[in-house]
LUMZAVO-303898 format. One line per field, with one value per residue (C-alpha): z, y, x; residue number from 1; chain. Coordinates in Angstrom, 1 decimal. Each point is the difference from the previous one (the first is absolute). Layout:
BEGIN
z: [Z; ...];
y: [Y; ...];
x: [X; ...];
tornu: [NUM; ...];
vovo: [A; ...];
This chain:
BEGIN
z: [23.1; 3.2; -0.9; 2.4; 0.5; -1.0; -3.3; -0.7; 0.7; -2.3; -2.8; 0.3; -0.3; -2.9; -1.8; 0.1; -0.7; -3.2; -0.4; -1.7; -2.9; 0.9; -0.5; -2.3; -1.7; -0.7; -1.5; -0.8; 2.1; -0.1; -1.9; -3.6; -2.7; -2.5; -0.1; 2.2; -3.2; -0.8; 2.8; -0.7; 2.6; 2.4; -0.8; -3.7; -1.3; -3.6; -0.7; -2.1; -1.7; -0.8; -3.8; 0.0; -2.0; -0.5; -3.5; -2.2; 0.1; 3.2; -0.6; 0.4; -0.1; 2.8; 3.2; 0.5; 3.5; 1.2; 3.5; 1.7; 3.2; 2.4; -1.2; 1.4; 2.8; 3.5; -0.8; -1.9; 2.6; -1.1; -3.6; 0.4; 1.6; -2.7; -2.8; 1.5; 0.4; -3.6; -1.3; 1.9; -1.1; -3.7; 0.5; 1.4; -2.7; -2.9; 1.6; -0.2; -3.7; 0.0; -0.8; -3.0; -0.8; -0.1; 2.6; 1.8; 0.3; 1.8; -3.0; 1.8; 3.5; 1.2; 3.1; 1.9; 2.2; 2.8; 0.6; 0.3; -3.8; -1.7; -3.4; 0.4; 0.0; -2.7; -2.2; 0.8; -0.7; -3.5; -0.6; 1.0; -2.3; -2.9; 0.8; -0.4; 3.0; 1.0; 3.8; 2.2; 3.4; 2.4; 1.2; 3.7; 1.1; -0.1; -0.6; -3.1; -1.2; 0.4; -2.2; -2.9; 0.3; -2.6; -2.3; 0.2; 0.2; -2.6; -2.5; 0.8; 1.9; 3.3; 3.0; 3.0; 3.1; 2.6; 2.7; -0.6; 3.0; -0.6; 0.4; -2.7; -2.5; 0.8; -3.1; -1.7; -3.3; -1.4; -1.2; 3.4; 2.5; 3.1; 2.0; 3.2; 2.2; 0.4; 3.1; 1.8; 0.7; 1.2; 1.9; 1.9; 0.9; 1.1; 2.0; 1.7; 0.8; 1.5; 2.4; 0.7; 1.3; 2.6; -1.6; 0.6; -1.3; -3.4; -1.9; -3.7; -1.7; -3.6; -3.3; -2.2; -2.8; -1.2; 1.7; 3.3; 0.6; -1.4; 2.2; 3.0; -0.6; -0.1; 3.1; 1.9; -0.7; 1.3; 3.1; 0.9; -0.7; 2.4; 2.8; -0.6; -1.0; -2.2; 1.9; -2.7; -3.9; -0.4; -3.0; -0.5; 2.5; -2.6; 1.7; -2.9; -1.3; -3.6; -1.8; -0.2; 3.2; 1.8; 3.5; 2.5; 3.2; 0.2; -1.1; 2.5; 2.9; -0.8; -0.2; 3.3; 1.6; -0.7; 2.4; -2.3; 1.0; -3.4; -3.2; -3.6; -2.6; -3.5; -2.4; -2.3; 0.1; 2.4; 2.6; 0.1; 1.3; 2.3; 2.0; 1.2; 1.0; 2.0; 1.7; 0.8; 1.6; 2.2; -1.6; 0.8; -3.6; 1.1; -0.1; -3.6; -2.9; -3.7; -3.2; -3.4; -1.1; 2.6; 1.7; -1.3; 1.1; 1.7; 1.2; -1.9; 0.6; 3.8; 3.0; 1.4; 2.2; -1.3; -1.2; 2.2; 0.8; -2.5; -2.4; -3.5; -2.5; -3.6; -2.2; -1.4; 1.2; 1.3; -2.8; 0.6; 0.5; -3.3; -1.9; 1.5; -1.1; -3.5; -0.2; 1.3; -2.4; -2.9; 0.9; 0.6; -3.3; -2.0; 1.9; 1.7; 3.5; 3.0; 1.0; 3.3; 0.0; -1.1; 0.3; -2.7; -1.8; 0.4; -1.2; -3.1; -0.7; 0.2; -2.1; -2.9; 0.4; 0.0; -3.2; -1.7; 1.2; -1.3; -3.4; 0.0; 1.1; -2.8; -2.6; -0.7; 1.2; -0.9; 3.0; -0.5; -0.1; 3.1; 1.8; -0.8; 1.8; 3.0; 2.5; -1.4; 0.6; 3.4; 1.0; 0.2; -1.1; 1.6; -1.7; 0.8; 2.2; -1.4; 1.3; -3.0; -3.6; -1.3; 2.1; -0.8; -3.7; -0.1; 1.5; -2.5; -2.9; 1.3; 0.0; 3.8; 1.8; 2.4; 3.1; 0.1; 3.5; 0.0; 2.7; 0.8; 1.4; -1.4; -0.7; -3.4; -1.6; 1.1; -2.1; 0.5; -1.2; 3.5; 1.7; 2.0; 3.0; 0.9; 2.8; 2.1; 1.6; 3.5; 0.5; 3.1; 0.1; 1.6; 1.6; -3.4; -1.3; -2.4; -0.4; 1.0; -1.1; 2.9; -1.4; -2.7; 0.2; -2.9; -0.9; -2.5; -2.4; -0.6];
y: [-11.8; 1.8; 3.0; 2.5; -0.2; 3.7; -0.8; -2.8; 2.2; 2.7; -2.5; -1.4; 3.4; 0.9; -3.2; 0.8; 3.7; 1.9; 1.4; 3.4; 1.0; 2.7; -1.3; -0.8; -2.2; -2.9; 1.1; -0.6; 1.4; 2.3; 3.2; 0.1; 0.5; 1.2; 3.6; 1.0; 0.7; -3.7; -0.6; 1.5; 2.2; -1.9; 2.8; -0.8; 0.4; -1.1; -3.8; -1.0; -2.5; 2.5; -0.3; -3.8; -1.5; -3.5; -1.5; -0.5; -3.7; -1.5; -1.8; -3.8; -0.3; -2.0; 2.1; 1.5; 1.1; 1.8; 0.2; 2.8; -1.6; 0.6; -2.4; 2.3; 2.6; 0.3; -1.7; -2.9; -2.4; 0.8; -1.0; -3.8; -0.2; 2.3; -1.9; -3.3; 1.5; 1.2; -3.2; -2.3; 2.1; -0.4; -3.7; -0.3; 2.2; -2.0; -3.3; 1.2; 0.7; 3.3; 3.3; -0.1; -3.4; 1.1; -0.4; 3.3; 0.9; 2.3; 1.6; 2.3; -0.4; 3.2; 1.3; 2.8; 0.6; 2.4; 3.7; 0.1; 0.3; 0.7; -0.3; -3.8; 0.1; 2.7; -2.3; -3.0; 1.9; 0.8; -3.7; -0.9; 2.6; -1.4; -3.6; 1.3; -1.8; 0.6; -0.2; 0.7; -1.6; 2.4; 1.9; -1.0; 3.3; 3.0; 2.3; -2.0; -0.1; 3.8; 0.1; -2.1; 0.1; 2.8; -1.8; -3.2; 1.0; 2.8; -2.7; -1.6; -2.9; -1.1; 0.1; -2.1; -0.1; -2.8; 2.2; 3.7; 1.8; 3.7; 1.9; 2.4; -2.9; -0.3; 0.9; 1.2; -1.6; -2.0; -2.4; -0.5; -2.6; -1.7; -3.1; 1.5; 2.5; 3.7; 0.7; 1.4; -3.5; -1.2; 3.2; -0.3; -3.6; 0.7; 3.1; -1.8; -3.0; 2.2; 1.8; -3.2; -1.5; 2.7; 2.5; 3.6; 1.9; -1.0; 1.0; -0.5; -0.7; 0.6; 0.8; 2.9; -2.1; 0.0; -3.4; 1.0; 3.3; -1.1; -3.1; 2.1; 2.5; -2.7; -1.8; 3.2; 0.9; -3.4; 0.3; 3.4; -1.1; -2.9; 2.4; -0.3; 2.7; 0.2; 1.4; -0.3; -0.2; 1.2; 1.7; 3.6; -0.4; -0.3; -3.0; -2.4; -1.4; -0.1; -3.4; -1.9; 1.4; -2.6; 1.4; 0.9; 0.9; 3.5; -1.0; -2.9; 2.2; 2.6; -2.5; -1.6; 3.4; 0.6; -3.0; -2.0; -3.1; -1.4; 0.8; -0.5; -0.6; 0.9; -0.7; -2.7; -1.1; 2.8; -2.2; -2.2; 3.0; 1.4; -3.1; -0.5; 3.7; -0.5; -3.0; 1.7; 2.9; -2.4; 0.0; -2.8; -1.5; -1.6; 3.5; 0.4; 0.0; -0.2; -0.2; -1.8; 1.8; -1.6; -2.8; -2.8; -3.0; 1.2; -3.3; 0.3; 3.7; 0.5; -2.1; -2.3; 1.8; 3.5; 0.6; -2.4; 1.4; 2.8; 0.2; 1.0; 0.2; -1.2; 0.8; -3.2; -3.1; -2.8; -2.5; -3.4; -3.0; -1.4; 3.3; 0.3; -3.6; 0.7; 3.2; -1.6; -3.0; 2.4; 2.1; -3.0; -1.5; 3.2; 1.9; -2.8; 1.4; -0.2; 3.0; 1.5; 2.8; 0.1; 3.7; 1.2; -3.4; -0.3; 3.6; -0.7; -3.2; 1.9; 2.9; -2.4; -1.9; 3.1; 1.3; -3.3; -0.2; 3.5; -1.0; -3.0; 2.2; 2.5; -2.5; 1.9; 0.0; 3.6; 2.3; 2.2; -3.0; -1.4; 3.4; 0.3; -3.4; 0.1; 1.4; -2.3; -3.3; 1.2; 0.1; 3.8; -0.4; -3.4; -3.4; -3.7; -0.5; -2.3; -0.7; -1.4; 1.1; -3.2; 0.2; 3.8; -0.6; -2.6; 2.5; 2.8; -2.4; -0.7; 3.7; 0.3; 3.1; -1.0; 1.3; -1.6; -0.7; -1.0; -0.9; 3.6; 0.5; 3.5; 1.4; 1.3; 3.0; 3.3; 3.2; 0.7; -3.5; -0.9; -3.1; 0.9; -2.1; -1.8; -1.8; 1.2; -2.8; 0.5; -1.7; -0.5; -0.9; -3.2; -0.7; -0.7; 3.5; -1.6; 1.9; -2.4; 0.5; 0.7; 1.2; 2.2; 3.1; 0.7; 3.6; 1.8; 2.7; 3.0];
x: [0.8; -1.1; -2.3; -1.7; -3.8; -0.2; 1.7; -2.3; -3.0; 1.3; 0.7; -3.4; -1.6; 2.4; -0.9; -3.7; 0.4; 0.5; 3.5; -0.3; 2.3; 2.6; 3.5; 2.9; 2.6; 2.5; 3.3; 3.6; 2.9; 2.9; 0.6; -1.2; 2.7; -2.6; -1.2; -3.0; -1.9; -0.1; -2.6; -3.4; -1.8; -2.3; -2.6; -0.1; -3.5; 0.1; -0.4; 3.0; -2.3; -2.7; 0.4; -0.1; -2.9; -1.3; 0.6; -2.9; 0.6; 1.6; 3.3; 0.0; 3.7; 1.7; 0.1; 3.4; 1.0; 3.1; 1.4; 1.8; 1.2; 3.0; 2.7; 2.7; 0.2; -1.4; -3.3; 1.6; -1.3; -3.5; 0.7; -0.1; -3.5; -1.5; 1.7; -1.4; -3.5; -0.1; 1.5; -2.4; -2.9; 1.0; 0.5; -3.5; -1.5; 1.6; -0.9; -3.6; 0.3; 1.7; -1.6; -2.3; 1.4; 3.6; 2.8; 0.7; 3.7; 2.4; 1.5; 2.4; 1.4; 1.8; 1.7; -1.6; 3.0; -0.8; 0.1; 3.8; 0.1; -3.3; 1.7; -0.3; -3.8; -0.1; 2.1; -2.2; -3.2; 1.4; 0.7; -3.5; -1.5; 2.2; -1.3; -3.6; -1.4; -3.6; 0.7; 3.0; 0.2; 1.8; 1.6; 0.3; 1.4; -2.4; 2.9; 1.0; -3.6; -0.3; 3.1; -1.4; -3.8; -0.3; 2.3; -1.9; -3.7; 0.3; 0.9; -3.4; 1.6; -1.5; 2.2; -1.1; 2.1; -0.1; 1.7; -0.4; -1.7; 0.6; -3.2; 1.2; -0.5; -3.7; -1.9; 3.2; -0.9; -2.9; 2.6; 1.6; -1.2; 1.4; -0.8; 1.6; -1.9; 1.1; 2.1; -3.0; -1.0; 3.4; 0.6; -3.3; 0.7; 3.5; -1.0; -2.8; 2.3; 2.6; -2.3; -2.0; 3.3; 0.0; 2.4; -1.1; 3.1; 1.4; 3.2; 0.6; 3.3; -1.2; 1.8; -1.0; -1.7; -3.5; -0.5; 1.5; -1.6; -3.4; -0.2; 1.3; -2.9; -2.6; 1.4; 0.4; -3.6; -1.2; 2.3; -1.5; -3.6; 0.6; 1.2; 3.8; 2.5; 3.1; 3.0; 2.6; 0.1; -3.6; -1.5; 1.3; 2.9; 2.7; 1.6; 0.0; 3.4; 0.9; -0.3; 3.2; 1.4; 2.3; 0.7; -2.7; 1.6; -1.4; -3.6; -0.1; 1.3; -2.6; -2.8; 1.0; 0.3; -3.8; -0.6; -2.4; -1.9; 0.5; 2.1; -1.3; 2.7; -1.2; 2.9; 1.5; 3.6; 0.7; -1.7; 3.1; 2.0; -2.7; -0.7; 3.7; 0.1; -3.3; 1.5; 3.3; -1.9; -2.0; -3.3; -2.5; -0.5; -3.2; -1.4; 0.9; -2.5; 0.6; -2.1; 0.0; 3.1; 2.2; -2.1; 2.1; 2.1; 3.2; 1.2; 3.3; 0.4; -0.1; 1.1; -2.7; -2.5; 0.8; -3.6; -1.9; -3.3; 0.1; -3.0; -0.9; -2.7; -0.3; -3.0; -1.7; -1.6; 2.3; 0.7; -1.5; 2.2; -1.3; 0.7; 3.5; 0.7; -1.2; 2.0; 3.2; -0.4; -0.5; 3.1; 2.2; -1.0; 0.4; 2.7; 1.9; -0.3; -2.3; -2.1; 1.0; -2.7; -3.6; -0.8; -2.3; 0.1; -3.8; -0.5; 2.1; -2.0; -3.3; 1.3; 0.8; -3.2; -2.2; 1.5; -0.5; -3.6; -0.6; 1.3; -2.4; -2.9; 0.7; 1.0; 3.2; 3.6; 0.7; 0.6; -3.2; -2.2; 1.5; -0.1; -3.7; -0.7; 2.4; -2.5; -2.7; 1.8; 1.2; -3.7; -0.4; -3.6; -0.6; 0.0; 0.4; 3.0; 2.8; 3.5; 1.9; 0.6; -1.4; -3.3; -0.3; 0.5; -2.8; -2.4; 1.1; -0.5; -3.5; -0.8; 0.2; 1.4; 2.8; 1.7; 3.6; 1.1; 3.6; 2.6; 0.9; -3.5; -0.5; -3.4; -1.2; 1.7; -1.4; -0.2; 3.7; 0.9; 1.1; -1.3; -3.0; 1.1; 3.2; 1.7; 3.0; 2.1; 1.5; 3.4; 2.2; 3.7; 1.2; 3.3; 1.5; -1.0; -2.5; -3.3; -2.8; -3.6; -2.4; -3.3; -1.7; -2.2; -2.3; -0.6; -2.2; 1.3; -2.2];
tornu: [1; 2; 3; 4; 5; 6; 7; 8; 9; 10; 11; 12; 13; 14; 15; 16; 17; 18; 19; 20; 21; 22; 23; 24; 25; 26; 27; 28; 29; 30; 31; 32; 33; 34; 35; 36; 37; 38; 39; 40; 41; 42; 43; 44; 45; 46; 47; 48; 49; 50; 51; 52; 53; 54; 55; 56; 57; 58; 59; 60; 61; 62; 63; 64; 65; 66; 67; 68; 69; 70; 71; 72; 73; 74; 75; 76; 77; 78; 79; 80; 81; 82; 83; 84; 85; 86; 87; 88; 89; 90; 91; 92; 93; 94; 95; 96; 97; 98; 99; 100; 101; 102; 103; 104; 105; 106; 107; 108; 109; 110; 111; 112; 113; 114; 115; 116; 117; 118; 119; 120; 121; 122; 123; 124; 125; 126; 127; 128; 129; 130; 131; 132; 133; 134; 135; 136; 137; 138; 139; 140; 141; 142; 143; 144; 145; 146; 147; 148; 149; 150; 151; 152; 153; 154; 155; 156; 157; 158; 159; 160; 161; 162; 163; 164; 165; 166; 167; 168; 169; 170; 171; 172; 173; 174; 175; 176; 177; 178; 179; 180; 181; 182; 183; 184; 185; 186; 187; 188; 189; 190; 191; 192; 193; 194; 195; 196; 197; 198; 199; 200; 201; 202; 203; 204; 205; 206; 207; 208; 209; 210; 211; 212; 213; 214; 215; 216; 217; 218; 219; 220; 221; 222; 223; 224; 225; 226; 227; 228; 229; 230; 231; 232; 233; 234; 235; 236; 237; 238; 239; 240; 241; 242; 243; 244; 245; 246; 247; 248; 249; 250; 251; 252; 253; 254; 255; 256; 257; 258; 259; 260; 261; 262; 263; 264; 265; 266; 267; 268; 269; 270; 271; 272; 273; 274; 275; 276; 277; 278; 279; 280; 281; 282; 283; 284; 285; 286; 287; 288; 289; 290; 291; 292; 293; 294; 295; 296; 297; 298; 299; 300; 301; 302; 303; 304; 305; 306; 307; 308; 309; 310; 311; 312; 313; 314; 315; 316; 317; 318; 319; 320; 321; 322; 323; 324; 325; 326; 327; 328; 329; 330; 331; 332; 333; 334; 335; 336; 337; 338; 339; 340; 341; 342; 343; 344; 345; 346; 347; 348; 349; 350; 351; 352; 353; 354; 355; 356; 357; 358; 359; 360; 361; 362; 363; 364; 365; 366; 367; 368; 369; 370; 371; 372; 373; 374; 375; 376; 377; 378; 379; 380; 381; 382; 383; 384; 385; 386; 387; 388; 389; 390; 391; 392; 393; 394; 395; 396; 397; 398; 399; 400; 401; 402; 403; 404; 405; 406; 407; 408; 409; 410; 411; 412; 413; 414; 415; 416; 417; 418; 419; 420; 421; 422; 423; 424; 425; 426; 427; 428; 429; 430; 431; 432; 433; 434; 435; 436; 437; 438; 439; 440; 441; 442; 443; 444; 445; 446];
vovo: [A; A; A; A; A; A; A; A; A; A; A; A; A; A; A; A; A; A; A; A; A; A; A; A; A; A; A; A; A; A; A; A; A; A; A; A; A; A; A; A; A; A; A; A; A; A; A; A; A; A; A; A; A; A; A; A; A; A; A; A; A; A; A; A; A; A; A; A; A; A; A; A; A; A; A; A; A; A; A; A; A; A; A; A; A; A; A; A; A; A; A; A; A; A; A; A; A; A; A; A; A; A; A; A; A; A; A; A; A; A; A; A; A; A; A; A; A; A; A; A; A; A; A; A; A; A; A; A; A; A; A; A; A; A; A; A; A; A; A; A; A; A; A; A; A; A; A; A; A; A; A; A; A; A; A; A; A; A; A; A; A; A; A; A; A; A; A; A; A; A; A; A; A; A; A; A; A; A; A; A; A; A; A; A; A; A; A; A; A; A; A; A; A; A; A; A; A; A; A; A; A; A; A; A; A; A; A; A; A; A; A; A; A; A; A; A; A; A; A; A; A; A; A; A; A; A; A; A; A; A; A; A; A; A; A; A; A; A; A; A; A; A; A; A; A; A; A; A; A; A; A; A; A; A; A; A; A; A; A; A; A; A; A; A; A; A; A; A; A; A; A; A; A; A; A; A; A; A; A; A; A; A; A; A; A; A; A; A; A; A; A; A; A; A; A; A; A; A; A; A; A; A; A; A; A; A; A; A; A; A; A; A; A; A; A; A; A; A; A; A; A; A; A; A; A; A; A; A; A; A; A; A; A; A; A; A; A; A; A; A; A; A; A; A; A; A; A; A; A; A; A; A; A; A; A; A; A; A; A; A; A; A; A; A; A; A; A; A; A; A; A; A; A; A; A; A; A; A; A; A; A; A; A; A; A; A; A; A; A; A; A; A; A; A; A; A; A; A; A; A; A; A; A; A; A; A; A; A; A; A; A; A; A; A; A; A; A; A; A; A; A; A; A; A; A; A; A; A; A; A; A; A; A; A; A; A; A; A; A; A; A; A; A; A; A; A];
């Protein structure tokens, strides 16, 4: 856990400073099998939910939620923590009397897959629409969300993601929310961390995906603002590789030829092929940085010591020991397995809790009523702070405005339905290739 004095100074400044919005995404991997027309343009101007209207009388039916989470594909490791977060939130909500006196349920649980085959998410979105859920939790991949967001929100259904970070999704639809920050926040933290560790010249190994290029752009901007430079894989250089690529000899050779002080890998499963190539060409892996797409436990993937000293970032506050215990207990009871990852579990928990509180505040479980109260219960206009559904519900019942502050640590929703502030966790790999939490930086989203 040795860290340079310079790095500590930079992190201290970053923790106190506002991190400005600029950056990008959180996607699937590999080449899409669907047509390019299935993914809407990032420059889309018309709100898909523009024609949605509140009912004359809010619905008091039991709240029905759907999930669109990665059960298969390259991001499947992120499925269990999201499932646990949603399940535990529902358990706590129903233990406190439910929503409007009725138990809330996950009425439809579907697979988002990843961007290797967008027909998976398209089919799941159709199932969710048929199930007539008011809220959809997901997707975790920004590329997947960009594939289905029109399909979901145009049917006047709320979509709330615990993990999307693409800047192109900010303000995309009035019915779209997320409890993870845009990649501008992660990119700023990652860029400052890299330069703060004493690295002046940086190379990127990045796949040509909305997630990869978007986060690269944000990180590059932060690196340059801190006095560093990008010597390979930078924006506009055309040196990205296609998602799904499996051999990286030429890319690694070219990156190392630029004589970088540090290398940033922005990819998903491709990381499992990139790392051995870097090792074979003699790269010092302690000078390697990753992000939420690939900062994970590689203890069973690589030989011990392979990633020792390497670092990565994951958006979100570190889950407390108590929350991890509760999440694991819920997952073991309901899924028969132990959780091995907690990424975005807190964000999933808060996404479900916020929608339930919005239904309570609006006295209706229909999507338009929930949508009209989402910003309100998040504290966008102030309110009494509360940390659990039960306590917040008591305040709402007493006619008191609330500001829900859940375990993810995000700030109230802003005008783009993004969290107004959020934490970015810094992780370092130990000798067993396990990413170990080091610290968090809080950044504001403008």
